[in-house]
C-alpha positions in Angstrom: -7.6 8.1 17.5 -4.7 6.8 15.4 -6.0 5.2 12.1 -5.0 4.4 8.6 -7.9 4.3 6.1 -7.4 2.7 2.6 -9.5 3.5 -0.4 -9.6 2.9 -4.2 -10.0 -0.8 -4.3 -12.5 -2.5 -6.7 -12.9 -4.7 -9.7 -10.7 -4.2 -12.7 -9.9 -6.2 -15.9 -6.5 -7.7 -16.5 -4.2 -5.1 -18.0 -6.1 -2.3 -16.2 -5.0 0.2 -13.6 -6.1 1.2 -10.1 -4.8 3.8 -7.6 -5.0 3.0 -3.9 -4.8 5.7 -1.3 -4.1 5.5 2.4 -4.8 8.4 4.7 -3.3 8.6 8.2 -5.1 10.4 10.9 -4.4 11.0 14.6 -0.6 11.3 13.9 1.7 13.1 11.5 3.7 11.2 9.0 7.2 12.7 9.5 10.6 11.6 8.1 10.7 9.0 10.9 8.1 6.9 9.3 8.2 4.1 6.7 4.9 3.7 4.9 4.2 0.4 3.3 1.6 -1.6 1.3 1.0 -5.3 1.9 -1.5 -7.6 0.4 -3.2 -10.9 1.3 -4.4 -13.0 -1.7 -7.3 -15.4 -1.1 -6.1 -18.4 1.0 -2.6 -17.1 1.3 -0.3 -15.3 3.7 0.0 -11.5 3.8 3.0 -10.4 1.7 5.0 -7.2 1.2 4.2 -5.1 -1.8 6.0 -1.7 -1.6 7.4 0.7 0.9 8.6 4.3 1.0 10.7 6.2 3.5 10.6 9.9 3.7 14.4 10.4 3.6 15.3 10.4 -0.1 12.6 9.3 -0.5 13.7 5.7 -0.7 11.3 3.1 -2.3 11.3 -0.6 -2.3 9.2 -3.1 -4.2 8.5 -6.8 -4.3 9.9 -8.4 -7.4 6.4 -9.4 -8.5 5.3 -5.8 -8.8 8.5 -4.0 -10.0 7.9 -1.9 -13.1 4.1 -2.1 -12.7 3.4 -0.5 -9.3 4.5 2.9 -8.0 4.4 4.0 -4.4 4.3 7.7 -3.5 3.5 9.9 -0.6 2.4 13.5 0.1 1.8 14.7 3.6 -0.3 12.2 5.5 -1.3 10.2 2.5 0.5 7.3 0.7 -0.7 6.1 -2.7 -0.1 3.0 -4.7 -0.5 3.3 -8.5 -1.0 -0.2 -9.9 -0.7 -0.6 -13.7 -0.8 -3.7 -16.0 -2.8 -5.6 -13.3 -2.9 -9.3 -13.4 -5.3 -11.8 -11.9 -2.6 -12.8 -9.4 -2.7 -9.3 -8.0 -6.1 -10.0 -6.6 -5.9 -9.5 -2.9 -6.9 -7.4 0.1 -4.4 -4.5 0.2 -3.3 -3.1 3.5 -1.4 0.1 4.4 1.1 0.1 7.3 2.8 2.9 9.1 6.0 2.1 11.0 8.1 4.4 13.3 11.0 2.4 14.6 12.3 5.3 16.7 9.3 5.0 19.1 8.3 1.4 18.3 5.0 2.5 16.8 3.1 0.5 14.2 -0.4 0.8 12.8 -2.3 -1.0 10.1 -5.3 -0.1 8.0 -8.4 -2.2 7.6 -7.7 -3.2 4.0 -9.2 -2.6 0.6 -10.1 -5.4 -1.8 -8.7 -5.4 -5.3 -10.1 -8.0 -7.8 -8.5 -8.4 -11.2 -10.8 -10.5 -13.4 -12.4 -10.5 -16.8 
């Protein structure tokens, strides 16, 4: 069974840090894959947060998180280190694996991050 499982969400105060992890199972994350994090704030659309490609590796960030969030990968796991968190970072965070070569895409079930005092 092909799955992505996120972990590491929770409640954190403004200015704090969290590290999210996403573990892939049922397939091997090779250089063909782009691994991404998206988030969906309450009452809003899902939005792109960060992505990493295995060639390079190349990373890309949404302007709203540049300088605060860092995406990294190792084997079948992709992490998102989130620092200097703000209340507007509150959202359900989703992991996505994309392989354009074989038109394959899978999403995780999401993990909730709440930034509040």
